[in-house]
N, CA, C and O atoms as CSV, one atom per row, in Angstrom:
chain,resi,resn,atom,element,x,y,z
A,1,UNK,N,N,-9.155,3.180,-33.275
A,1,UNK,CA,C,-8.354,4.095,-32.623
A,1,UNK,C,C,-7.168,3.207,-31.843
A,1,UNK,O,O,-7.465,2.491,-30.887
A,2,UNK,N,N,-5.646,3.334,-32.394
A,2,UNK,CA,C,-4.802,2.908,-31.506
A,2,UNK,C,C,-4.129,3.494,-30.501
A,2,UNK,O,O,-3.502,4.516,-30.780
A,3,UNK,N,N,-4.106,3.049,-29.285
A,3,UNK,CA,C,-3.549,3.453,-28.189
A,3,UNK,C,C,-2.496,2.772,-27.846
A,3,UNK,O,O,-2.482,1.560,-28.062
A,4,UNK,N,N,-1.464,3.376,-27.277
A,4,UNK,CA,C,-0.076,2.839,-26.687
A,4,UNK,C,C,-0.090,3.108,-25.208
A,4,UNK,O,O,-0.233,4.287,-24.884
A,5,UNK,N,N,0.033,2.231,-24.281
A,5,UNK,CA,C,0.403,2.693,-22.831
A,5,UNK,C,C,1.666,2.187,-22.591
A,5,UNK,O,O,1.979,1.043,-22.920
A,6,UNK,N,N,2.593,3.143,-21.909
A,6,UNK,CA,C,3.873,2.606,-21.908
A,6,UNK,C,C,4.113,2.920,-20.279
A,6,UNK,O,O,3.811,4.013,-19.800
A,7,UNK,N,N,4.644,1.924,-19.550
A,7,UNK,CA,C,4.751,2.033,-18.273
A,7,UNK,C,C,6.351,1.911,-17.966
A,7,UNK,O,O,7.132,1.254,-18.655
A,8,UNK,N,N,6.708,2.703,-16.747
A,8,UNK,CA,C,8.029,2.586,-16.759
A,8,UNK,C,C,8.707,2.137,-15.669
A,8,UNK,O,O,8.032,1.214,-15.214
A,9,UNK,N,N,9.599,2.285,-15.063
A,9,UNK,CA,C,10.426,1.479,-14.124
A,9,UNK,C,C,9.257,1.320,-12.663
A,9,UNK,O,O,8.479,2.132,-12.163
A,10,UNK,N,N,9.627,-0.250,-12.291
A,10,UNK,CA,C,8.912,-0.507,-11.053
A,10,UNK,C,C,7.221,-0.852,-11.221
A,10,UNK,O,O,6.589,-1.374,-10.302
A,11,UNK,N,N,6.632,-0.495,-12.467
A,11,UNK,CA,C,5.467,-0.546,-12.667
A,11,UNK,C,C,5.029,-1.843,-13.063
A,11,UNK,O,O,3.810,-2.015,-13.077
A,12,UNK,N,N,5.824,-2.859,-13.412
A,12,UNK,CA,C,5.734,-4.126,-13.076
A,12,UNK,C,C,5.405,-4.837,-11.872
A,12,UNK,O,O,4.714,-5.847,-12.011
A,13,UNK,N,N,5.766,-4.506,-10.719
A,13,UNK,CA,C,5.457,-4.669,-9.414
A,13,UNK,C,C,4.049,-4.132,-9.228
A,13,UNK,O,O,3.777,-4.345,-8.046
A,14,UNK,N,N,3.200,-3.639,-9.722
A,14,UNK,CA,C,2.009,-3.404,-9.281
A,14,UNK,C,C,1.362,-4.511,-8.770
A,14,UNK,O,O,1.457,-5.652,-9.223
A,15,UNK,N,N,0.536,-4.075,-7.583
A,15,UNK,CA,C,0.110,-5.551,-6.919
A,15,UNK,C,C,0.743,-6.137,-5.890
A,15,UNK,O,O,0.180,-6.761,-4.990
A,16,UNK,N,N,2.350,-5.883,-6.038
A,16,UNK,CA,C,2.999,-6.265,-4.856
A,16,UNK,C,C,3.622,-5.055,-4.230
A,16,UNK,O,O,3.645,-4.931,-3.005
A,17,UNK,N,N,4.156,-4.111,-5.087
A,17,UNK,CA,C,4.768,-2.911,-4.262
A,17,UNK,C,C,3.776,-1.869,-3.703
A,17,UNK,O,O,2.760,-1.357,-4.173
A,18,UNK,N,N,4.442,-1.737,-2.511
A,18,UNK,CA,C,3.381,-0.405,-1.917
A,18,UNK,C,C,2.093,-0.444,-2.044
A,18,UNK,O,O,1.594,0.577,-2.518
A,19,UNK,N,N,1.024,-1.738,-1.632
A,19,UNK,CA,C,0.105,-1.319,-1.929
A,19,UNK,C,C,-0.809,-0.405,-1.634
A,19,UNK,O,O,-1.811,-0.231,-2.327
A,20,UNK,N,N,-0.512,0.319,-0.475
A,20,UNK,CA,C,-1.183,1.338,0.231
A,20,UNK,C,C,-1.066,2.548,-0.562
A,20,UNK,O,O,-1.838,3.474,-0.315
A,21,UNK,N,N,-0.140,2.670,-1.548
A,21,UNK,CA,C,0.067,3.741,-2.249
A,21,UNK,C,C,-0.308,3.395,-3.804
A,21,UNK,O,O,-0.734,4.263,-4.566
A,22,UNK,N,N,-0.104,2.019,-4.198
A,22,UNK,CA,C,-0.278,1.685,-5.680
A,22,UNK,C,C,-1.658,0.680,-5.829
A,22,UNK,O,O,-2.244,0.351,-6.860
A,23,UNK,N,N,-1.926,0.352,-4.542
A,23,UNK,CA,C,-3.090,-0.795,-4.734
A,23,UNK,C,C,-2.519,-2.119,-5.252
A,23,UNK,O,O,-1.387,-2.358,-5.672
A,24,UNK,N,N,-3.632,-2.956,-5.112
A,24,UNK,CA,C,-3.063,-4.168,-4.862
A,24,UNK,C,C,-3.458,-5.073,-6.277
A,24,UNK,O,O,-3.374,-6.293,-6.418
A,25,UNK,N,N,-3.796,-4.313,-7.009
A,25,UNK,CA,C,-4.444,-4.877,-8.550
A,25,UNK,C,C,-3.126,-4.888,-9.586
A,25,UNK,O,O,-2.505,-3.850,-9.816
A,26,UNK,N,N,-2.819,-5.991,-10.098
A,26,UNK,CA,C,-1.595,-5.857,-11.381
A,26,UNK,C,C,-2.039,-5.344,-12.404
A,26,UNK,O,O,-3.232,-5.339,-12.705
A,27,UNK,N,N,-1.052,-4.809,-13.118
A,27,UNK,CA,C,-1.478,-4.028,-14.491
A,27,UNK,C,C,-1.996,-4.758,-15.527
A,27,UNK,O,O,-2.771,-4.281,-16.356
A,28,UNK,N,N,-1.566,-6.015,-15.523
A,28,UNK,CA,C,-2.026,-6.869,-16.568
A,28,UNK,C,C,-3.787,-7.249,-16.128
A,28,UNK,O,O,-4.592,-7.408,-17.046
A,29,UNK,N,N,-4.164,-7.344,-14.902
A,29,UNK,CA,C,-5.547,-7.275,-14.635
A,29,UNK,C,C,-6.248,-6.129,-15.163
A,29,UNK,O,O,-7.186,-6.128,-15.960
A,30,UNK,N,N,-5.614,-5.062,-14.563
A,30,UNK,CA,C,-6.299,-3.634,-14.921
A,30,UNK,C,C,-6.545,-3.553,-16.412
A,30,UNK,O,O,-7.616,-3.245,-16.935
A,31,UNK,N,N,-5.230,-3.923,-17.137
A,31,UNK,CA,C,-5.251,-3.723,-18.662
A,31,UNK,C,C,-6.449,-4.548,-19.418
A,31,UNK,O,O,-7.031,-4.033,-20.373
A,32,UNK,N,N,-6.747,-5.704,-18.995
A,32,UNK,CA,C,-7.851,-6.499,-19.310
A,32,UNK,C,C,-9.055,-5.739,-19.136
A,32,UNK,O,O,-9.779,-5.590,-20.120
A,33,UNK,N,N,-9.348,-5.287,-18.148
A,33,UNK,CA,C,-10.580,-4.470,-17.798
A,33,UNK,C,C,-10.687,-3.034,-18.822
A,33,UNK,O,O,-11.675,-2.594,-19.409
A,34,UNK,N,N,-9.361,-2.541,-18.786
A,34,UNK,CA,C,-9.713,-1.254,-19.597
A,34,UNK,C,C,-10.126,-2.013,-21.276
A,34,UNK,O,O,-11.139,-1.771,-21.932
A,35,UNK,N,N,-8.976,-2.972,-21.660
A,35,UNK,CA,C,-9.992,-3.556,-23.133
A,35,UNK,C,C,-11.296,-3.655,-23.005
A,35,UNK,O,O,-12.045,-3.138,-23.835
A,36,UNK,N,N,-11.779,-4.380,-21.875
A,36,UNK,CA,C,-13.233,-4.806,-21.753
A,36,UNK,C,C,-14.143,-3.233,-21.653
A,36,UNK,O,O,-15.152,-3.244,-22.359
A,37,UNK,N,N,-13.944,-2.144,-21.008
A,37,UNK,CA,C,-14.467,-1.304,-20.839
A,37,UNK,C,C,-14.297,-0.302,-22.106
A,37,UNK,O,O,-15.203,0.528,-22.182
A,38,UNK,N,N,-13.521,-0.246,-22.890
A,38,UNK,CA,C,-13.116,0.344,-24.120
A,38,UNK,C,C,-13.115,-0.138,-25.524
A,38,UNK,O,O,-12.337,0.347,-26.345
A,39,UNK,N,N,-13.936,-1.050,-25.822
A,39,UNK,CA,C,-13.756,-2.094,-26.890
A,39,UNK,C,C,-13.590,-1.367,-28.234
A,39,UNK,O,O,-13.190,-1.968,-29.232
A,40,UNK,N,N,-13.945,0.096,-28.240
A,40,UNK,CA,C,-13.585,1.071,-29.491
A,40,UNK,C,C,-12.265,1.194,-29.741
A,40,UNK,O,O,-11.888,1.480,-30.877
A,41,UNK,N,N,-11.488,1.018,-28.841
A,41,UNK,CA,C,-10.150,1.383,-29.099
A,41,UNK,C,C,-9.065,0.221,-28.872
A,41,UNK,O,O,-9.189,-0.707,-28.072
A,42,UNK,N,N,-8.168,0.408,-29.580
A,42,UNK,CA,C,-7.351,-0.641,-30.100
A,42,UNK,C,C,-6.033,-0.552,-28.852
A,42,UNK,O,O,-5.070,0.177,-29.092
A,43,UNK,N,N,-6.091,-1.329,-27.566
A,43,UNK,CA,C,-4.933,-1.001,-26.765
A,43,UNK,C,C,-3.807,-1.875,-26.931
A,43,UNK,O,O,-3.939,-3.076,-27.169
A,44,UNK,N,N,-2.555,-1.217,-26.796
A,44,UNK,CA,C,-1.250,-1.995,-26.454
A,44,UNK,C,C,-0.722,-1.507,-25.167
A,44,UNK,O,O,-0.982,-0.445,-24.603
A,45,UNK,N,N,0.095,-2.500,-24.783
A,45,UNK,CA,C,0.861,-2.084,-23.602
A,45,UNK,C,C,2.069,-2.420,-23.475
A,45,UNK,O,O,2.191,-3.567,-23.905
A,46,UNK,N,N,3.150,-1.961,-23.059
A,46,UNK,CA,C,4.503,-2.191,-22.788
A,46,UNK,C,C,4.907,-1.409,-21.501
A,46,UNK,O,O,4.438,-0.355,-21.072
A,47,UNK,N,N,5.920,-2.214,-20.984
A,47,UNK,CA,C,6.493,-1.956,-19.642
A,47,UNK,C,C,8.151,-2.153,-19.622
A,47,UNK,O,O,8.736,-3.143,-20.063
A,48,UNK,N,N,8.736,-1.053,-19.046
A,48,UNK,CA,C,10.242,-1.324,-19.045
A,48,UNK,C,C,10.794,-0.587,-18.078
A,48,UNK,O,O,10.499,0.589,-17.866
A,49,UNK,N,N,11.740,-1.339,-17.358
A,49,UNK,CA,C,12.740,-0.614,-16.463
A,49,UNK,C,C,13.987,0.245,-16.775
A,49,UNK,O,O,14.777,0.822,-16.028
A,50,UNK,N,N,13.903,0.135,-18.221
A,50,UNK,CA,C,15.007,0.357,-19.007
A,50,UNK,C,C,14.619,1.849,-19.667
A,50,UNK,O,O,13.758,1.872,-20.546
A,51,UNK,N,N,15.318,3.211,-19.197
A,51,UNK,CA,C,15.136,4.457,-20.243
A,51,UNK,C,C,15.123,4.255,-21.465
A,51,UNK,O,O,14.093,4.635,-22.021
A,52,UNK,N,N,16.138,3.643,-22.307
A,52,UNK,CA,C,16.149,3.674,-23.558
A,52,UNK,C,C,15.245,2.899,-24.030
A,52,UNK,O,O,14.882,3.246,-25.154
A,53,UNK,N,N,14.669,1.871,-23.570
A,53,UNK,CA,C,13.645,1.095,-24.105
A,53,UNK,C,C,12.274,1.790,-24.237
A,53,UNK,O,O,11.452,1.544,-25.120
A,54,UNK,N,N,12.124,2.760,-23.168
A,54,UNK,CA,C,11.178,3.633,-22.986
A,54,UNK,C,C,11.215,4.615,-24.416
A,54,UNK,O,O,10.229,4.674,-25.151
A,55,UNK,N,N,12.354,5.293,-24.673
A,55,UNK,CA,C,12.449,6.067,-25.709
A,55,UNK,C,C,12.251,5.343,-27.090
A,55,UNK,O,O,11.628,5.879,-28.006
A,56,UNK,N,N,12.894,3.927,-27.202
A,56,UNK,CA,C,12.328,3.360,-28.075
A,56,UNK,C,C,10.925,2.915,-28.644
A,56,UNK,O,O,10.629,2.602,-29.797
A,57,UNK,N,N,10.263,2.968,-27.682
A,57,UNK,CA,C,8.799,2.469,-27.896
A,57,UNK,C,C,7.975,4.003,-28.139
A,57,UNK,O,O,7.027,4.174,-28.906
A,58,UNK,N,N,8.598,5.008,-27.291
A,58,UNK,CA,C,7.933,6.383,-27.774
A,58,UNK,C,C,8.173,6.492,-29.286
A,58,UNK,O,O,7.196,6.783,-29.976
A,59,UNK,N,N,9.207,6.318,-29.804
A,59,UNK,CA,C,9.586,6.642,-31.129
A,59,UNK,C,C,8.924,5.581,-31.998
A,59,UNK,O,O,8.522,5.935,-33.106
A,60,UNK,N,N,8.771,4.350,-31.621
A,60,UNK,CA,C,8.340,3.065,-32.471
A,60,UNK,C,C,6.562,3.559,-32.752
A,60,UNK,O,O,6.034,3.344,-33.843
A,61,UNK,N,N,5.973,4.079,-31.852
A,61,UNK,CA,C,4.604,4.388,-32.205
A,61,UNK,C,C,4.206,5.870,-32.059
A,61,UNK,O,O,3.054,6.303,-32.070
A,62,UNK,N,N,5.256,6.523,-31.929
A,62,UNK,CA,C,4.998,8.145,-31.968
A,62,UNK,C,C,4.543,8.918,-33.086
A,62,UNK,O,O,4.185,10.092,-32.983
A,63,UNK,N,N,4.558,8.136,-34.364
A,63,UNK,CA,C,4.097,8.736,-35.678
A,63,UNK,C,C,2.883,7.799,-36.117
A,63,UNK,O,O,2.259,8.208,-37.096
A,64,UNK,N,N,2.479,6.671,-35.573
A,64,UNK,CA,C,1.660,6.235,-36.425
A,64,UNK,C,C,0.539,5.557,-35.413
A,64,UNK,O,O,-0.242,4.719,-35.864
A,65,UNK,N,N,0.496,5.985,-33.929
A,65,UNK,CA,C,-0.709,5.831,-32.805
A,65,UNK,C,C,-1.433,6.948,-32.827
A,65,UNK,O,O,-1.025,7.997,-33.326
A,66,UNK,N,N,-2.425,6.817,-32.351
A,66,UNK,CA,C,-3.578,7.815,-32.270
A,66,UNK,C,C,-3.280,8.530,-30.910
A,66,UNK,O,O,-3.570,9.722,-30.812
A,67,UNK,N,N,-2.720,7.869,-29.866
A,67,UNK,CA,C,-2.568,8.459,-28.715
A,67,UNK,C,C,-1.504,7.335,-27.730
A,67,UNK,O,O,-1.392,6.112,-27.818
A,68,UNK,N,N,-0.827,8.307,-26.812
A,68,UNK,CA,C,0.211,7.439,-26.009
A,68,UNK,C,C,-0.265,7.771,-24.424
A,68,UNK,O,O,-0.629,8.922,-24.180
A,69,UNK,N,N,-0.262,6.962,-23.562
A,69,UNK,CA,C,-0.725,7.024,-22.290
A,69,UNK,C,C,0.911,6.538,-21.663
A,69,UNK,O,O,1.431,5.436,-21.839
A,70,UNK,N,N,1.451,7.609,-20.967
A,70,UNK,CA,C,2.760,7.288,-20.405
A,70,UNK,C,C,2.663,7.500,-18.710
A,70,UNK,O,O,2.138,8.463,-18.151
A,71,UNK,N,N,3.232,6.484,-18.138
A,71,UNK,CA,C,3.636,6.395,-16.905
A,71,UNK,C,C,5.000,6.250,-16.729
A,71,UNK,O,O,5.344,5.079,-16.568
A,72,UNK,N,N,5.999,7.181,-16.707
A,72,UNK,CA,C,7.342,6.843,-16.885
A,72,UNK,C,C,7.864,6.809,-15.481
A,72,UNK,O,O,9.036,7.149,-15.317
A,73,UNK,N,N,7.096,6.418,-14.372
A,73,UNK,CA,C,7.532,6.361,-13.194
A,73,UNK,C,C,8.681,7.288,-12.835
A,73,UNK,O,O,8.623,8.478,-13.145
A,74,UNK,N,N,9.805,6.736,-12.139
A,74,UNK,CA,C,10.904,7.621,-11.603
A,74,UNK,C,C,11.652,8.468,-12.650
A,74,UNK,O,O,12.355,9.451,-12.417
A,75,UNK,N,N,11.366,7.890,-13.891
A,75,UNK,CA,C,11.918,8.548,-14.899
A,75,UNK,C,C,11.243,9.893,-15.151
A,75,UNK,O,O,11.904,10.651,-15.862
A,76,UNK,N,N,10.237,10.285,-14.782
A,76,UNK,CA,C,9.684,11.258,-14.805
A,76,UNK,C,C,10.402,12.615,-14.215
A,76,UNK,O,O,10.150,13.728,-14.677
A,77,UNK,N,N,11.168,12.427,-13.321
A,77,UNK,CA,C,11.884,13.108,-12.371
A,77,UNK,C,C,13.146,13.548,-12.853
A,77,UNK,O,O,13.713,14.544,-12.402
A,78,UNK,N,N,13.709,12.653,-13.981
A,78,UNK,CA,C,15.005,12.636,-14.251
A,78,UNK,C,C,15.478,12.808,-15.645
A,78,UNK,O,O,16.435,13.501,-15.990
A,79,UNK,N,N,14.731,12.125,-16.387
A,79,UNK,CA,C,14.875,11.807,-17.849
A,79,UNK,C,C,14.725,12.902,-18.903
A,79,UNK,O,O,13.654,13.304,-19.358
A,80,UNK,N,N,15.925,13.321,-19.221
A,80,UNK,CA,C,15.954,14.574,-20.327
A,80,UNK,C,C,15.698,13.746,-21.887
A,80,UNK,O,O,15.260,14.269,-22.912
A,81,UNK,N,N,16.039,12.581,-21.731
A,81,UNK,CA,C,15.720,11.783,-23.113
A,81,UNK,C,C,14.480,11.317,-23.128
A,81,UNK,O,O,14.115,11.256,-24.302
A,82,UNK,N,N,13.673,10.967,-22.419
A,82,UNK,CA,C,12.028,10.853,-22.523
A,82,UNK,C,C,11.620,12.015,-23.008
A,82,UNK,O,O,11.071,12.113,-24.105
A,83,UNK,N,N,11.875,13.075,-22.164
A,83,UNK,CA,C,11.440,14.551,-22.954
A,83,UNK,C,C,11.615,15.095,-24.134
A,83,UNK,O,O,10.881,15.843,-24.780
A,84,UNK,N,N,12.854,14.570,-24.405
A,84,UNK,CA,C,13.271,14.954,-26.169
A,84,UNK,C,C,12.355,13.937,-26.986
A,84,UNK,O,O,11.832,14.286,-28.044
A,85,UNK,N,N,12.197,12.742,-26.481
A,85,UNK,CA,C,11.411,11.855,-27.402
A,85,UNK,C,C,10.317,12.291,-27.547
A,85,UNK,O,O,9.927,12.459,-28.702
A,86,UNK,N,N,9.416,12.636,-26.396
A,86,UNK,CA,C,8.207,13.252,-26.446
A,86,UNK,C,C,7.802,14.474,-27.447
A,86,UNK,O,O,6.785,14.682,-28.109
A,87,UNK,N,N,9.088,15.235,-27.274
A,87,UNK,CA,C,9.100,16.406,-28.046
A,87,UNK,C,C,8.886,16.311,-29.631
A,87,UNK,O,O,8.213,17.008,-30.391
A,88,UNK,N,N,9.825,15.030,-29.885
A,88,UNK,CA,C,10.419,14.887,-31.371
A,88,UNK,C,C,9.014,13.839,-32.207
A,88,UNK,O,O,8.990,13.608,-33.416
A,89,UNK,N,N,8.043,13.385,-31.278
A,89,UNK,CA,C,7.004,12.726,-32.058
A,89,UNK,C,C,5.889,13.678,-32.109
A,89,UNK,O,O,5.821,14.783,-31.570
A,90,UNK,N,N,4.711,12.855,-33.108
A,90,UNK,CA,C,3.493,13.688,-33.417
A,90,UNK,C,C,2.484,13.221,-32.507
A,90,UNK,O,O,1.809,14.112,-31.990
A,91,UNK,N,N,2.220,12.027,-32.186
A,91,UNK,CA,C,1.419,11.792,-31.337
A,91,UNK,C,C,1.394,11.983,-30.182
A,91,UNK,O,O,2.350,11.821,-29.424
A,92,UNK,N,N,-0.139,12.505,-29.761
A,92,UNK,CA,C,-0.242,13.129,-28.480
A,92,UNK,C,C,-0.108,12.185,-26.974
A,92,UNK,O,O,-0.842,11.207,-26.838
A,93,UNK,N,N,0.832,12.551,-25.938
A,93,UNK,CA,C,0.980,11.746,-24.933
A,93,UNK,C,C,0.469,12.453,-23.589
A,93,UNK,O,O,0.761,13.615,-23.308
A,94,UNK,N,N,-0.298,11.650,-22.817
A,94,UNK,CA,C,-1.067,12.098,-21.755
A,94,UNK,C,C,-0.127,11.380,-20.831
A,94,UNK,O,O,0.192,10.199,-20.968
A,95,UNK,N,N,0.369,12.323,-19.707
A,95,UNK,CA,C,1.374,11.738,-18.839
A,95,UNK,C,C,0.260,11.417,-17.445
A,95,UNK,O,O,-0.513,12.239,-16.953
A,96,UNK,N,N,0.438,10.134,-17.062
A,96,UNK,CA,C,-0.388,9.412,-15.818
A,96,UNK,C,C,0.401,9.206,-14.881
A,96,UNK,O,O,1.519,8.804,-15.204
A,97,UNK,N,N,0.128,9.387,-13.545
A,97,UNK,CA,C,0.855,8.827,-12.065
A,97,UNK,C,C,-0.353,8.244,-11.394
A,97,UNK,O,O,-1.458,8.783,-11.461
A,98,UNK,N,N,-0.113,7.122,-10.743
A,98,UNK,CA,C,-0.958,6.219,-10.079
A,98,UNK,C,C,-1.239,7.396,-8.843
A,98,UNK,O,O,-2.360,7.901,-8.894
A,99,UNK,N,N,-0.453,7.813,-7.891
A,99,UNK,CA,C,-0.329,8.399,-6.943
A,99,UNK,C,C,-0.061,9.943,-7.164
A,99,UNK,O,O,0.561,10.277,-8.172
A,100,UNK,N,N,-0.492,10.874,-6.291
A,100,UNK,CA,C,-0.484,12.202,-6.177
A,100,UNK,C,C,0.795,12.620,-5.805
A,100,UNK,O,O,1.239,12.820,-4.675
A,101,UNK,N,N,1.528,12.769,-7.292
A,101,UNK,CA,C,3.079,13.157,-7.025
A,101,UNK,C,C,3.380,14.259,-6.109
A,101,UNK,O,O,4.395,14.217,-5.414
A,102,UNK,N,N,2.456,15.368,-6.056
A,102,UNK,CA,C,2.343,16.495,-5.365
A,102,UNK,C,C,2.086,16.429,-3.747
A,102,UNK,O,O,2.217,17.394,-2.993
A,103,UNK,N,N,1.699,15.122,-3.361
A,103,UNK,CA,C,1.550,14.723,-2.190
A,103,UNK,C,C,2.574,13.765,-1.572
A,103,UNK,O,O,2.329,13.090,-0.572
A,104,UNK,N,N,3.793,13.752,-2.266
A,104,UNK,CA,C,4.602,12.770,-2.077
A,104,UNK,C,C,6.174,13.624,-1.842
A,104,UNK,O,O,6.246,14.848,-1.735
A,105,UNK,N,N,7.274,12.761,-1.798
A,105,UNK,CA,C,8.158,13.503,-1.360
A,105,UNK,C,C,8.358,14.809,-2.475
A,105,UNK,O,O,7.851,14.767,-3.596
A,106,UNK,N,N,9.108,15.872,-2.025
A,106,UNK,CA,C,9.547,17.033,-2.864
A,106,UNK,C,C,10.187,16.435,-4.141
A,106,UNK,O,O,9.742,16.891,-5.194
A,107,UNK,N,N,11.045,15.598,-4.220
A,107,UNK,CA,C,11.782,15.680,-5.544
A,107,UNK,C,C,10.719,15.111,-6.560
A,107,UNK,O,O,11.022,15.255,-7.744
A,108,UNK,N,N,9.620,14.538,-6.309
A,108,UNK,CA,C,8.821,14.115,-7.224
A,108,UNK,C,C,7.799,15.194,-7.578
A,108,UNK,O,O,6.891,14.896,-8.353
A,109,UNK,N,N,7.865,16.196,-7.163
A,109,UNK,CA,C,7.046,17.681,-7.579
A,109,UNK,C,C,7.516,18.005,-8.812
A,109,UNK,O,O,6.711,18.731,-9.395
A,110,UNK,N,N,8.458,17.772,-9.427
A,110,UNK,CA,C,9.105,18.300,-10.677
A,110,UNK,C,C,8.811,17.167,-11.764
A,110,UNK,O,O,9.244,16.034,-11.553
A,111,UNK,N,N,8.164,17.418,-12.794
A,111,UNK,CA,C,8.354,16.549,-13.893
A,111,UNK,C,C,9.067,16.890,-15.129
A,111,UNK,O,O,8.623,17.930,-15.616
A,112,UNK,N,N,9.999,16.376,-15.780
A,112,UNK,CA,C,10.700,16.701,-16.569
A,112,UNK,C,C,9.984,16.697,-18.029
A,112,UNK,O,O,10.360,17.385,-18.978
A,113,UNK,N,N,8.723,15.662,-18.036
A,113,UNK,CA,C,8.072,15.586,-19.523
A,113,UNK,C,C,6.854,16.105,-19.570
A,113,UNK,O,O,6.208,15.937,-20.605
A,114,UNK,N,N,6.241,16.888,-18.407
A,114,UNK,CA,C,5.052,17.640,-18.510
A,114,UNK,C,C,4.661,18.455,-19.534
A,114,UNK,O,O,3.666,18.399,-20.257
A,115,UNK,N,N,5.852,19.450,-19.488
A,115,UNK,CA,C,5.674,20.457,-20.564
A,115,UNK,C,C,5.508,19.922,-22.148
A,115,UNK,O,O,4.949,20.654,-22.964
A,116,UNK,N,N,6.095,18.422,-22.590
A,116,UNK,CA,C,5.813,18.195,-23.991
A,116,UNK,C,C,4.545,17.130,-23.788
A,116,UNK,O,O,4.244,16.380,-24.717
A,117,UNK,N,N,3.824,17.104,-22.539
A,117,UNK,CA,C,2.553,16.304,-23.016
A,117,UNK,C,C,1.282,17.032,-22.943
A,117,UNK,O,O,1.101,18.143,-22.445
A,118,UNK,N,N,0.320,16.169,-23.574
A,118,UNK,CA,C,-0.818,16.925,-23.704
A,118,UNK,C,C,-1.451,17.329,-22.439
A,118,UNK,O,O,-2.199,18.307,-22.428
A,119,UNK,N,N,-1.194,16.609,-21.305
A,119,UNK,CA,C,-1.692,16.666,-20.159
A,119,UNK,C,C,-1.129,15.687,-19.329
A,119,UNK,O,O,-0.462,14.731,-19.724
A,120,UNK,N,N,-1.468,15.999,-17.959
A,120,UNK,CA,C,-1.337,15.196,-16.660
A,120,UNK,C,C,-2.231,14.904,-15.742
A,120,UNK,O,O,-2.914,15.800,-15.246
A,121,UNK,N,N,-2.375,13.514,-15.348
A,121,UNK,CA,C,-3.429,12.978,-14.681
A,121,UNK,C,C,-2.730,12.449,-13.505
A,121,UNK,O,O,-1.928,11.574,-13.829
A,122,UNK,N,N,-2.770,12.698,-12.202
A,122,UNK,CA,C,-2.071,12.286,-11.029
A,122,UNK,C,C,-2.975,12.036,-9.963
A,122,UNK,O,O,-3.890,12.832,-9.754
A,123,UNK,N,N,-2.808,10.917,-9.193
A,123,UNK,CA,C,-3.368,10.687,-7.968
A,123,UNK,C,C,-4.798,10.199,-8.008
A,123,UNK,O,O,-5.474,10.170,-6.980
A,124,UNK,N,N,-5.282,9.803,-9.215
A,124,UNK,CA,C,-6.543,8.806,-9.190
A,124,UNK,C,C,-6.544,7.540,-9.501
A,124,UNK,O,O,-7.414,6.957,-10.148
A,125,UNK,N,N,-5.216,6.928,-8.882
A,125,UNK,CA,C,-4.919,5.344,-8.948
A,125,UNK,C,C,-4.870,5.030,-10.470
A,125,UNK,O,O,-4.500,5.785,-11.369
A,126,UNK,N,N,-5.271,3.904,-10.553
A,126,UNK,CA,C,-5.249,3.153,-11.726
A,126,UNK,C,C,-6.329,3.684,-12.877
A,126,UNK,O,O,-6.210,3.595,-14.099
A,127,UNK,N,N,-7.323,4.210,-12.177
A,127,UNK,CA,C,-8.432,4.933,-13.024
A,127,UNK,C,C,-7.717,6.187,-13.867
A,127,UNK,O,O,-8.199,6.647,-14.902
A,128,UNK,N,N,-6.732,6.563,-13.369
A,128,UNK,CA,C,-6.187,7.626,-14.258
A,128,UNK,C,C,-5.644,7.357,-15.717
A,128,UNK,O,O,-5.387,8.184,-16.591
A,129,UNK,N,N,-5.550,6.153,-15.742
A,129,UNK,CA,C,-5.405,5.542,-17.278
A,129,UNK,C,C,-6.507,5.709,-18.240
A,129,UNK,O,O,-6.435,6.136,-19.393
A,130,UNK,N,N,-7.723,5.234,-17.469
A,130,UNK,CA,C,-9.099,5.122,-17.977
A,130,UNK,C,C,-9.506,6.848,-18.522
A,130,UNK,O,O,-9.904,7.234,-19.621
A,131,UNK,N,N,-9.213,7.626,-17.253
A,131,UNK,CA,C,-9.254,9.033,-17.754
A,131,UNK,C,C,-8.381,9.560,-18.877
A,131,UNK,O,O,-8.980,10.252,-19.700
A,132,UNK,N,N,-7.108,9.372,-19.069
A,132,UNK,CA,C,-6.396,9.353,-20.157
A,132,UNK,C,C,-7.013,8.842,-21.464
A,132,UNK,O,O,-7.049,9.525,-22.486
A,133,UNK,N,N,-7.429,7.769,-21.379
A,133,UNK,CA,C,-8.021,7.162,-22.492
A,133,UNK,C,C,-9.265,8.035,-23.043
A,133,UNK,O,O,-9.304,8.562,-24.154
A,134,UNK,N,N,-10.180,8.082,-22.146
A,134,UNK,CA,C,-11.247,8.903,-22.475
A,134,UNK,C,C,-10.851,10.080,-23.270
A,134,UNK,O,O,-11.475,10.332,-24.301
A,135,UNK,N,N,-9.783,10.889,-22.852
A,135,UNK,CA,C,-9.237,12.069,-23.212
A,135,UNK,C,C,-9.056,11.780,-24.827
A,135,UNK,O,O,-9.725,12.284,-25.729
A,136,UNK,N,N,-8.098,10.941,-24.938
A,136,UNK,CA,C,-7.879,10.681,-26.236
A,136,UNK,C,C,-8.705,10.141,-27.145
A,136,UNK,O,O,-8.619,10.411,-28.343
A,137,UNK,N,N,-9.680,9.233,-26.587
A,137,UNK,CA,C,-11.016,8.922,-27.338
A,137,UNK,C,C,-11.602,10.192,-27.971
A,137,UNK,O,O,-11.848,10.215,-29.177
A,138,UNK,N,N,-11.848,11.333,-27.114
A,138,UNK,CA,C,-12.747,12.038,-27.514
A,138,UNK,C,C,-11.878,13.582,-28.066
A,138,UNK,O,O,-12.474,14.636,-28.285
A,139,UNK,N,N,-10.676,13.426,-28.182
A,139,UNK,CA,C,-9.932,14.687,-28.973
A,139,UNK,C,C,-10.309,14.724,-30.336
A,139,UNK,O,O,-10.237,15.782,-30.961
A,140,UNK,N,N,-10.671,13.760,-30.818
A,140,UNK,CA,C,-10.399,13.898,-32.431
A,140,UNK,C,C,-11.820,14.706,-32.992
A,140,UNK,O,O,-11.948,14.974,-34.187
């Protein structure tokens, strides 16, 4: 089963950025642990700070992969383009957020992409990616 993980803006700074909110582990370190914990999945990972590159990645994998785990970062709250890309593809997308977006600033309470995603996982730290992966592996 092929699963694409896509991370949006500033998630390349995990381990450095606001460790009290996002933790001290880099995503590369966590990704390796996901690969070790889920050997039955063929995992791919990309990160971009550029909205159009995220749309391109959704389109590139959205018809041939078995699942996509997307943390669109701040684009969650602003991107009609990412919403439309998710709506256009056939691969199920699980929206993930490391922090609880509903316990943060009010502008983070609205997601423009949730309505096109299979589900939303928010507030469980990096383990949210593992939860999304469990869902995708068991949905078949």
